[in-house]
VMD Tcl script that builds the backbone (N, CA, C; Angstrom):
set m [mol new atoms 429]
animate dup $m
set s [atomselect $m all]
$s set {name element resname resid chain x y z} {
  {N N MET 1 A 1.422 -19.841 5.308}
  {CA C MET 1 A 1.422 -18.378 5.586}
  {C C MET 1 A -0.089 -18.113 4.519}
  {N N ASP 2 A -0.961 -17.162 4.995}
  {CA C ASP 2 A -2.082 -16.869 4.231}
  {C C ASP 2 A -1.601 -15.397 3.534}
  {N N ASP 3 A -1.031 -15.395 2.444}
  {CA C ASP 3 A -0.407 -14.175 1.807}
  {C C ASP 3 A -1.402 -13.537 0.963}
  {N N ARG 4 A -2.642 -13.310 1.450}
  {CA C ARG 4 A -3.656 -12.694 0.573}
  {C C ARG 4 A -3.537 -11.059 0.374}
  {N N PHE 5 A -2.548 -10.334 0.800}
  {CA C PHE 5 A -2.326 -9.103 0.576}
  {C C PHE 5 A -1.097 -8.760 -0.135}
  {N N ILE 6 A -1.133 -7.792 -0.948}
  {CA C ILE 6 A 0.138 -7.177 -1.455}
  {C C ILE 6 A 0.604 -5.883 -0.384}
  {N N ILE 7 A 2.019 -6.174 -0.059}
  {CA C ILE 7 A 2.624 -5.232 0.868}
  {C C ILE 7 A 3.513 -4.402 0.035}
  {N N THR 8 A 3.268 -3.134 -0.106}
  {CA C THR 8 A 4.229 -2.182 -0.767}
  {C C THR 8 A 5.088 -1.323 0.242}
  {N N VAL 9 A 6.360 -1.430 0.283}
  {CA C VAL 9 A 6.995 -0.524 1.227}
  {C C VAL 9 A 7.934 0.377 0.525}
  {N N ILE 10 A 7.696 1.644 0.749}
  {CA C ILE 10 A 8.752 2.637 -0.010}
  {C C ILE 10 A 9.412 3.327 1.124}
  {N N GLY 11 A 10.725 3.108 1.118}
  {CA C GLY 11 A 11.442 3.897 2.210}
  {C C GLY 11 A 12.649 4.786 1.602}
  {N N THR 12 A 12.740 5.911 2.134}
  {CA C THR 12 A 13.571 6.998 1.794}
  {C C THR 12 A 14.493 7.450 2.978}
  {N N GLN 13 A 15.958 7.332 2.625}
  {CA C GLN 13 A 16.748 7.677 3.823}
  {C C GLN 13 A 17.749 8.797 3.233}
  {N N THR 14 A 17.769 9.992 3.920}
  {CA C THR 14 A 18.538 11.050 3.713}
  {C C THR 14 A 19.616 11.346 4.625}
  {N N ILE 15 A 20.792 11.484 3.923}
  {CA C ILE 15 A 22.166 11.764 4.526}
  {C C ILE 15 A 22.897 12.725 3.989}
  {N N ASP 16 A 23.076 13.929 4.570}
  {CA C ASP 16 A 23.806 14.974 4.027}
  {C C ASP 16 A 23.240 15.459 2.717}
  {N N ASP 17 A 21.915 15.620 2.720}
  {CA C ASP 17 A 21.146 16.169 1.625}
  {C C ASP 17 A 21.185 15.261 0.484}
  {N N GLU 18 A 21.503 14.069 0.545}
  {CA C GLU 18 A 21.476 13.154 -0.565}
  {C C GLU 18 A 20.424 12.000 -0.180}
  {N N SER 19 A 19.590 11.599 -1.031}
  {CA C SER 19 A 18.525 10.705 -0.622}
  {C C SER 19 A 18.569 9.513 -1.352}
  {N N ASP 20 A 18.326 8.145 -0.894}
  {CA C ASP 20 A 18.339 6.959 -1.598}
  {C C ASP 20 A 16.910 6.299 -1.116}
  {N N LYS 21 A 16.291 5.826 -2.245}
  {CA C LYS 21 A 14.860 5.217 -1.977}
  {C C LYS 21 A 14.686 3.864 -2.579}
  {N N ILE 22 A 14.116 3.118 -1.674}
  {CA C ILE 22 A 14.053 1.665 -1.832}
  {C C ILE 22 A 12.579 1.330 -1.890}
  {N N GLU 23 A 12.062 0.451 -2.722}
  {CA C GLU 23 A 10.692 0.073 -2.824}
  {C C GLU 23 A 10.832 -1.522 -2.765}
  {N N VAL 24 A 10.022 -2.203 -1.993}
  {CA C VAL 24 A 9.765 -3.486 -1.790}
  {C C VAL 24 A 8.261 -3.756 -2.202}
  {N N ILE 25 A 7.957 -4.638 -3.025}
  {CA C ILE 25 A 6.587 -5.231 -3.183}
  {C C ILE 25 A 6.623 -6.777 -3.048}
  {N N THR 26 A 5.807 -7.131 -2.233}
  {CA C THR 26 A 5.641 -8.498 -1.815}
  {C C THR 26 A 4.401 -8.948 -1.314}
  {N N SER 27 A 4.103 -10.387 -1.286}
  {CA C SER 27 A 2.821 -10.762 -0.629}
  {C C SER 27 A 3.129 -11.032 0.917}
  {N N GLY 28 A 2.086 -10.842 1.471}
  {CA C GLY 28 A 2.125 -11.113 3.115}
  {C C GLY 28 A 0.783 -11.123 3.668}
  {N N GLU 29 A 0.760 -10.954 5.121}
  {CA C GLU 29 A -0.451 -11.192 5.859}
  {C C GLU 29 A -0.532 -9.893 6.675}
  {N N TYR 30 A -1.797 -9.553 6.837}
  {CA C TYR 30 A -2.359 -8.467 7.468}
  {C C TYR 30 A -3.652 -8.533 8.119}
  {N N THR 31 A -3.790 -7.968 9.688}
  {CA C THR 31 A -4.753 -8.090 10.258}
  {C C THR 31 A -5.022 -6.877 11.068}
  {N N LEU 32 A -6.311 -6.546 11.297}
  {CA C LEU 32 A -6.526 -5.368 11.984}
  {C C LEU 32 A -7.595 -5.639 13.177}
  {N N SER 33 A -7.480 -5.352 14.228}
  {CA C SER 33 A -8.369 -5.719 15.255}
  {C C SER 33 A -8.278 -4.579 16.546}
  {N N GLY 34 A -9.343 -3.719 16.482}
  {CA C GLY 34 A -9.534 -2.547 17.255}
  {C C GLY 34 A -8.481 -1.527 16.779}
  {N N ASN 35 A -7.514 -0.911 17.482}
  {CA C ASN 35 A -6.387 -0.118 17.475}
  {C C ASN 35 A -5.059 -0.844 17.146}
  {N N LYS 36 A -5.072 -2.238 16.863}
  {CA C LYS 36 A -3.888 -3.106 16.545}
  {C C LYS 36 A -3.923 -3.647 15.031}
  {N N ALA 37 A -2.700 -3.171 14.492}
  {CA C ALA 37 A -2.677 -3.833 13.163}
  {C C ALA 37 A -1.235 -4.758 13.132}
  {N N LEU 38 A -1.271 -5.788 12.428}
  {CA C LEU 38 A -0.250 -6.673 12.349}
  {C C LEU 38 A -0.106 -6.902 10.936}
  {N N ILE 39 A 1.274 -6.713 10.367}
  {CA C ILE 39 A 1.685 -6.895 8.951}
  {C C ILE 39 A 2.947 -7.856 9.003}
  {N N THR 40 A 2.934 -8.869 8.195}
  {CA C THR 40 A 4.006 -9.706 8.238}
  {C C THR 40 A 4.286 -9.957 6.676}
  {N N TYR 41 A 5.529 -9.865 6.396}
  {CA C TYR 41 A 6.101 -10.285 4.804}
  {C C TYR 41 A 7.307 -10.516 4.790}
  {N N PRO 42 A 7.899 -11.308 3.911}
  {CA C PRO 42 A 9.351 -11.608 3.614}
  {C C PRO 42 A 9.983 -10.656 2.740}
  {N N GLU 43 A 11.176 -10.401 2.924}
  {CA C GLU 43 A 12.129 -9.605 1.899}
  {C C GLU 43 A 13.312 -10.604 1.515}
  {N N PHE 44 A 13.730 -10.193 0.550}
  {CA C PHE 44 A 14.702 -11.045 -0.066}
  {C C PHE 44 A 15.949 -10.153 -0.585}
  {N N SER 45 A 17.037 -10.499 -0.383}
  {CA C SER 45 A 18.178 -9.629 -0.650}
  {C C SER 45 A 18.343 -9.771 -2.280}
  {N N GLN 46 A 18.683 -8.373 -2.821}
  {CA C GLN 46 A 18.923 -8.301 -4.078}
  {C C GLN 46 A 20.286 -8.889 -4.606}
  {N N GLU 47 A 21.199 -8.834 -3.756}
  {CA C GLU 47 A 22.669 -9.465 -3.773}
  {C C GLU 47 A 22.409 -10.965 -3.944}
  {N N ASN 48 A 21.737 -11.411 -3.136}
  {CA C ASN 48 A 21.868 -12.812 -2.759}
  {C C ASN 48 A 20.126 -13.261 -2.502}
  {N N PRO 49 A 19.560 -13.651 -3.566}
  {CA C PRO 49 A 18.197 -13.836 -3.359}
  {C C PRO 49 A 17.657 -14.945 -2.631}
  {N N GLU 50 A 18.616 -15.967 -2.092}
  {CA C GLU 50 A 18.311 -16.843 -1.359}
  {C C GLU 50 A 18.129 -16.255 0.195}
  {N N VAL 51 A 18.635 -15.111 0.504}
  {CA C VAL 51 A 18.763 -14.747 1.803}
  {C C VAL 51 A 17.315 -13.920 2.121}
  {N N ARG 52 A 16.641 -14.613 3.121}
  {CA C ARG 52 A 15.368 -14.053 3.458}
  {C C ARG 52 A 15.307 -13.396 4.911}
  {N N THR 53 A 14.500 -12.419 4.843}
  {CA C THR 53 A 14.343 -11.499 6.109}
  {C C THR 53 A 12.882 -11.489 6.272}
  {N N ASP 54 A 12.487 -12.091 7.332}
  {CA C ASP 54 A 10.972 -11.822 7.951}
  {C C ASP 54 A 10.867 -10.546 8.577}
  {N N THR 55 A 9.954 -9.701 8.095}
  {CA C THR 55 A 9.662 -8.469 8.799}
  {C C THR 55 A 8.195 -8.473 9.367}
  {N N THR 56 A 7.951 -8.056 10.532}
  {CA C THR 56 A 6.663 -8.013 11.197}
  {C C THR 56 A 6.473 -6.469 11.550}
  {N N VAL 57 A 5.592 -5.848 11.376}
  {CA C VAL 57 A 5.061 -4.449 11.577}
  {C C VAL 57 A 3.986 -4.491 12.397}
  {N N THR 58 A 4.280 -3.944 13.594}
  {CA C THR 58 A 3.059 -4.038 14.570}
  {C C THR 58 A 2.613 -2.577 15.073}
  {N N LEU 59 A 1.387 -2.246 14.764}
  {CA C LEU 59 A 0.870 -0.824 15.114}
  {C C LEU 59 A -0.092 -1.103 16.314}
  {N N ASP 60 A 0.383 -0.556 17.485}
  {CA C ASP 60 A -0.451 -0.786 18.616}
  {C C ASP 60 A -0.795 0.505 19.448}
  {N N ASP 61 A -1.989 0.929 19.353}
  {CA C ASP 61 A -2.236 2.311 20.005}
  {C C ASP 61 A -1.225 3.539 19.720}
  {N N GLY 62 A -0.965 3.524 18.461}
  {CA C GLY 62 A -0.167 4.730 18.045}
  {C C GLY 62 A 1.549 4.344 18.058}
  {N N ARG 63 A 1.829 3.150 18.668}
  {CA C ARG 63 A 3.202 2.639 18.613}
  {C C ARG 63 A 3.417 1.864 17.523}
  {N N LEU 64 A 4.500 2.083 16.905}
  {CA C LEU 64 A 5.008 1.300 15.790}
  {C C LEU 64 A 6.343 0.416 15.951}
  {N N THR 65 A 6.149 -0.791 15.870}
  {CA C THR 65 A 7.283 -1.592 15.820}
  {C C THR 65 A 7.674 -2.293 14.768}
  {N N ILE 66 A 8.789 -2.316 14.218}
  {CA C ILE 66 A 9.245 -3.036 13.139}
  {C C ILE 66 A 10.262 -3.984 13.643}
  {N N GLU 67 A 10.137 -5.355 13.214}
  {CA C GLU 67 A 11.148 -6.232 13.657}
  {C C GLU 67 A 11.462 -6.959 12.382}
  {N N ARG 68 A 12.747 -7.152 12.178}
  {CA C ARG 68 A 13.380 -7.801 11.054}
  {C C ARG 68 A 14.117 -8.847 11.619}
  {N N ARG 69 A 13.889 -10.291 11.075}
  {CA C ARG 69 A 14.563 -11.414 11.540}
  {C C ARG 69 A 15.009 -11.965 10.336}
  {N N GLY 70 A 16.393 -12.296 10.242}
  {CA C GLY 70 A 17.143 -12.905 9.209}
  {C C GLY 70 A 18.779 -12.948 9.480}
  {N N GLU 71 A 19.345 -12.642 8.327}
  {CA C GLU 71 A 20.739 -12.504 8.385}
  {C C GLU 71 A 21.163 -11.327 9.156}
  {N N MET 72 A 20.596 -10.137 9.054}
  {CA C MET 72 A 20.646 -9.185 9.938}
  {C C MET 72 A 19.364 -8.766 10.583}
  {N N SER 73 A 19.281 -8.838 11.870}
  {CA C SER 73 A 17.974 -8.515 12.668}
  {C C SER 73 A 18.030 -7.205 13.373}
  {N N SER 74 A 16.863 -6.632 13.613}
  {CA C SER 74 A 16.669 -5.325 14.138}
  {C C SER 74 A 15.381 -5.287 14.800}
  {N N ARG 75 A 15.212 -4.413 15.532}
  {CA C ARG 75 A 13.867 -4.046 16.384}
  {C C ARG 75 A 13.729 -2.466 16.315}
  {N N LEU 76 A 12.949 -1.741 15.654}
  {CA C LEU 76 A 12.832 -0.347 15.878}
  {C C LEU 76 A 11.401 0.095 16.375}
  {N N LEU 77 A 11.562 0.806 17.380}
  {CA C LEU 77 A 10.225 1.383 17.862}
  {C C LEU 77 A 10.017 2.648 17.608}
  {N N LEU 78 A 8.893 3.096 17.138}
  {CA C LEU 78 A 8.553 4.410 16.717}
  {C C LEU 78 A 7.505 4.782 17.388}
  {N N GLU 79 A 7.491 6.069 18.065}
  {CA C GLU 79 A 6.387 6.712 18.668}
  {C C GLU 79 A 6.291 8.136 18.615}
  {N N GLN 80 A 5.452 8.603 17.919}
  {CA C GLN 80 A 5.322 10.198 17.459}
  {C C GLN 80 A 5.810 11.011 18.875}
  {N N GLY 81 A 6.770 11.833 18.628}
  {CA C GLY 81 A 7.205 12.643 19.484}
  {C C GLY 81 A 8.201 12.246 20.449}
  {N N VAL 82 A 8.663 10.995 20.403}
  {CA C VAL 82 A 9.226 10.203 21.506}
  {C C VAL 82 A 10.586 9.751 20.848}
  {N N ARG 83 A 11.707 9.871 21.607}
  {CA C ARG 83 A 13.104 9.259 21.258}
  {C C ARG 83 A 13.056 7.786 21.931}
  {N N HIS 84 A 13.496 6.781 21.126}
  {CA C HIS 84 A 13.775 5.344 21.768}
  {C C HIS 84 A 14.963 4.888 21.621}
  {N N GLN 85 A 15.813 4.252 22.192}
  {CA C GLN 85 A 16.842 3.388 21.937}
  {C C GLN 85 A 16.525 2.045 21.448}
  {N N CYS 86 A 17.381 1.791 20.279}
  {CA C CYS 86 A 16.879 0.507 19.609}
  {C C CYS 86 A 18.093 -0.324 19.225}
  {N N LEU 87 A 18.337 -1.630 19.350}
  {CA C LEU 87 A 19.248 -2.534 18.860}
  {C C LEU 87 A 19.410 -2.718 17.406}
  {N N TYR 88 A 20.284 -2.251 16.788}
  {CA C TYR 88 A 20.384 -2.397 15.190}
  {C C TYR 88 A 21.524 -3.565 15.036}
  {N N GLU 89 A 21.333 -4.529 14.256}
  {CA C GLU 89 A 22.500 -5.408 13.859}
  {C C GLU 89 A 23.034 -5.118 12.468}
  {N N THR 90 A 24.403 -4.938 12.371}
  {CA C THR 90 A 25.077 -4.863 11.132}
  {C C THR 90 A 26.138 -6.002 10.886}
  {N N PRO 91 A 26.657 -6.115 9.669}
  {CA C PRO 91 A 27.658 -7.100 9.414}
  {C C PRO 91 A 28.606 -7.022 10.442}
  {N N MET 92 A 29.137 -5.989 11.174}
  {CA C MET 92 A 30.208 -5.607 11.784}
  {C C MET 92 A 29.707 -5.830 13.308}
  {N N GLY 93 A 28.603 -6.138 13.720}
  {CA C GLY 93 A 28.068 -6.392 15.019}
  {C C GLY 93 A 26.978 -5.629 15.431}
  {N N GLN 94 A 26.351 -5.559 16.568}
  {CA C GLN 94 A 25.452 -4.707 17.094}
  {C C GLN 94 A 25.707 -3.519 17.413}
  {N N MET 95 A 24.514 -2.523 17.447}
  {CA C MET 95 A 24.791 -1.102 17.899}
  {C C MET 95 A 23.555 -0.680 18.410}
  {N N MET 96 A 23.640 0.265 19.385}
  {CA C MET 96 A 22.559 0.943 19.848}
  {C C MET 96 A 22.264 2.237 19.124}
  {N N ILE 97 A 21.054 2.611 18.519}
  {CA C ILE 97 A 20.882 3.792 17.736}
  {C C ILE 97 A 19.532 4.322 18.494}
  {N N GLY 98 A 19.569 5.666 18.351}
  {CA C GLY 98 A 18.232 6.444 18.893}
  {C C GLY 98 A 17.462 6.879 17.643}
  {N N ILE 99 A 16.209 6.632 17.754}
  {CA C ILE 99 A 15.183 6.880 17.089}
  {C C ILE 99 A 14.301 7.991 17.436}
  {N N PHE 100 A 14.121 9.222 16.876}
  {CA C PHE 100 A 12.900 10.212 17.208}
  {C C PHE 100 A 12.024 10.136 16.102}
  {N N THR 101 A 10.814 9.741 16.287}
  {CA C THR 101 A 9.883 9.944 15.502}
  {C C THR 101 A 8.979 11.232 15.410}
  {N N ASP 102 A 9.175 11.896 14.074}
  {CA C ASP 102 A 8.475 13.149 14.095}
  {C C ASP 102 A 7.041 12.919 13.603}
  {N N ASN 103 A 6.679 11.891 13.075}
  {CA C ASN 103 A 5.338 11.743 12.601}
  {C C ASN 103 A 4.786 10.215 12.163}
  {N N ILE 104 A 3.616 9.929 12.453}
  {CA C ILE 104 A 3.016 8.534 12.009}
  {C C ILE 104 A 1.681 8.741 11.823}
  {N N THR 105 A 1.314 8.558 10.611}
  {CA C THR 105 A -0.086 8.602 10.109}
  {C C THR 105 A -0.651 7.329 9.611}
  {N N THR 106 A -1.731 6.970 9.829}
  {CA C THR 106 A -2.390 5.835 9.433}
  {C C THR 106 A -3.979 5.851 8.826}
  {N N ASP 107 A -4.073 5.146 7.785}
  {CA C ASP 107 A -5.323 4.983 7.143}
  {C C ASP 107 A -5.668 3.506 6.997}
  {N N LEU 108 A -6.183 2.774 7.955}
  {CA C LEU 108 A -6.429 1.473 7.841}
  {C C LEU 108 A -7.974 1.004 8.014}
  {N N SER 109 A -8.158 -0.186 7.396}
  {CA C SER 109 A -9.381 -0.755 7.361}
  {C C SER 109 A -9.101 -2.239 7.425}
  {N N THR 110 A -10.118 -2.958 7.531}
  {CA C THR 110 A -9.977 -4.545 7.583}
  {C C THR 110 A -9.337 -4.951 6.074}
  {N N ASN 111 A -9.684 -4.307 4.945}
  {CA C ASN 111 A -9.262 -4.632 3.713}
  {C C ASN 111 A -7.997 -4.168 3.417}
  {N N GLY 112 A -7.348 -3.418 4.218}
  {CA C GLY 112 A -5.966 -2.901 3.728}
  {C C GLY 112 A -5.842 -1.445 4.108}
  {N N GLY 113 A -4.854 -0.615 3.503}
  {CA C GLY 113 A -4.818 0.806 3.964}
  {C C GLY 113 A -3.375 1.252 3.799}
  {N N SER 114 A -2.933 2.138 4.748}
  {CA C SER 114 A -1.579 2.748 4.627}
  {C C SER 114 A -1.038 3.113 5.944}
  {N N ILE 115 A 0.169 3.219 6.164}
  {CA C ILE 115 A 0.970 3.574 7.311}
  {C C ILE 115 A 2.156 4.441 6.807}
  {N N SER 116 A 2.309 5.596 7.371}
  {CA C SER 116 A 3.499 6.514 7.099}
  {C C SER 116 A 4.207 6.891 8.126}
  {N N ALA 117 A 5.574 7.051 8.138}
  {CA C ALA 117 A 6.323 7.550 9.377}
  {C C ALA 117 A 7.424 8.267 8.880}
  {N N SER 118 A 7.891 9.318 9.606}
  {CA C SER 118 A 9.123 9.992 9.296}
  {C C SER 118 A 9.601 9.961 10.551}
  {N N TYR 119 A 10.922 9.815 10.682}
  {CA C TYR 119 A 11.910 9.741 11.793}
  {C C TYR 119 A 13.498 9.931 11.417}
  {N N GLN 120 A 14.201 10.285 12.576}
  {CA C GLN 120 A 15.519 10.572 12.698}
  {C C GLN 120 A 16.286 9.425 13.163}
  {N N LEU 121 A 17.421 9.088 12.633}
  {CA C LEU 121 A 18.183 8.041 13.466}
  {C C LEU 121 A 19.350 8.982 13.953}
  {N N ASP 122 A 19.790 8.403 15.068}
  {CA C ASP 122 A 21.098 9.101 15.516}
  {C C ASP 122 A 21.843 8.138 16.259}
  {N N PHE 123 A 23.289 8.437 16.295}
  {CA C PHE 123 A 24.281 7.687 17.116}
  {C C PHE 123 A 24.916 8.633 17.898}
  {N N ASN 124 A 25.155 8.145 19.123}
  {CA C ASN 124 A 25.736 9.076 20.337}
  {C C ASN 124 A 25.026 10.389 20.202}
  {N N HIS 125 A 23.945 10.464 20.024}
  {CA C HIS 125 A 23.072 11.786 19.890}
  {C C HIS 125 A 23.327 12.789 18.882}
  {N N ASN 126 A 23.840 12.254 17.991}
  {CA C ASN 126 A 24.208 13.051 16.541}
  {C C ASN 126 A 23.355 12.266 15.409}
  {N N VAL 127 A 22.436 13.172 14.843}
  {CA C VAL 127 A 21.816 12.706 13.613}
  {C C VAL 127 A 22.451 12.392 12.662}
  {N N VAL 128 A 22.148 11.080 12.270}
  {CA C VAL 128 A 23.121 10.542 11.187}
  {C C VAL 128 A 22.125 10.397 9.790}
  {N N SER 129 A 20.799 10.489 9.875}
  {CA C SER 129 A 19.875 10.271 8.891}
  {C C SER 129 A 18.535 10.550 9.220}
  {N N TYR 130 A 17.863 11.052 7.884}
  {CA C TYR 130 A 16.174 11.283 8.078}
  {C C TYR 130 A 15.721 10.354 7.225}
  {N N ASN 131 A 14.681 9.647 7.754}
  {CA C ASN 131 A 14.099 8.501 7.175}
  {C C ASN 131 A 12.447 8.690 7.121}
  {N N LYS 132 A 11.877 8.285 5.987}
  {CA C LYS 132 A 10.712 8.324 5.886}
  {C C LYS 132 A 10.155 6.909 5.218}
  {N N PHE 133 A 9.059 6.172 5.455}
  {CA C PHE 133 A 8.693 5.261 4.957}
  {C C PHE 133 A 7.089 5.062 4.760}
  {N N ASP 134 A 6.563 4.840 3.869}
  {CA C ASP 134 A 5.135 4.469 3.468}
  {C C ASP 134 A 4.871 3.005 3.268}
  {N N ILE 135 A 3.941 2.158 4.059}
  {CA C ILE 135 A 3.496 0.981 3.578}
  {C C ILE 135 A 2.108 1.051 3.275}
  {N N HIS 136 A 1.886 0.326 2.058}
  {CA C HIS 136 A 0.587 0.284 1.574}
  {C C HIS 136 A 0.269 -1.331 1.223}
  {N N ILE 137 A -0.922 -1.555 1.837}
  {CA C ILE 137 A -1.577 -2.830 2.086}
  {C C ILE 137 A -2.723 -2.914 1.226}
  {N N LYS 138 A -2.938 -3.929 0.145}
  {CA C LYS 138 A -4.052 -4.092 -0.727}
  {C C LYS 138 A -4.400 -5.522 -0.621}
  {N N GLU 139 A -5.521 -5.842 -0.770}
  {CA C GLU 139 A -6.044 -7.174 -0.837}
  {C C GLU 139 A -5.879 -7.615 -2.224}
  {N N LYS 140 A -5.263 -8.833 -2.440}
  {CA C LYS 140 A -5.039 -9.417 -3.728}
  {C C LYS 140 A -6.434 -9.728 -4.563}
  {N N ASP 141 A -6.428 -9.422 -5.777}
  {CA C ASP 141 A -7.576 -9.797 -6.654}
  {C C ASP 141 A -7.652 -11.221 -6.849}
  {N N LEU 142 A -8.551 -11.997 -6.095}
  {CA C LEU 142 A -8.680 -13.224 -6.298}
  {C C LEU 142 A -9.541 -13.865 -7.458}
  {N N GLY 143 A -9.994 -12.968 -8.166}
  {CA C GLY 143 A -11.046 -13.308 -9.175}
  {C C GLY 143 A -10.391 -13.501 -10.527}
}
mol reanalyze $m
mol bondsrecalc $m
mol representation Tube
mol addrep $m
């Protein structure tokens, strides 16, 4: 893996007016070609550091797909102003969740940049959480 980029992901989830924030800083890959960006990076469990999840973020013409593969896998599709049904895997099994994306903003170049998104998760059409994440991509200093 050519991990010449530092990927920082800051995620905030709000449920019943209580927010929880998670920050991940890792090395990864990033490419930008036209309107398509591809980011791949590993995540490791805090509880069990041997457990690895591989995350791929694809931005293609305004649609953002986040795929996580590992002990628990998921595929989320975010598209501003659109509600999508997505499969989400939990320790107790798979379930379908709805995702309505409020906003996606990007500021990308071939050297890095940022992607931000805010969205609502729903189960049986009842909103269960409000979510926001920011992904920052920066080339490593090789000097």
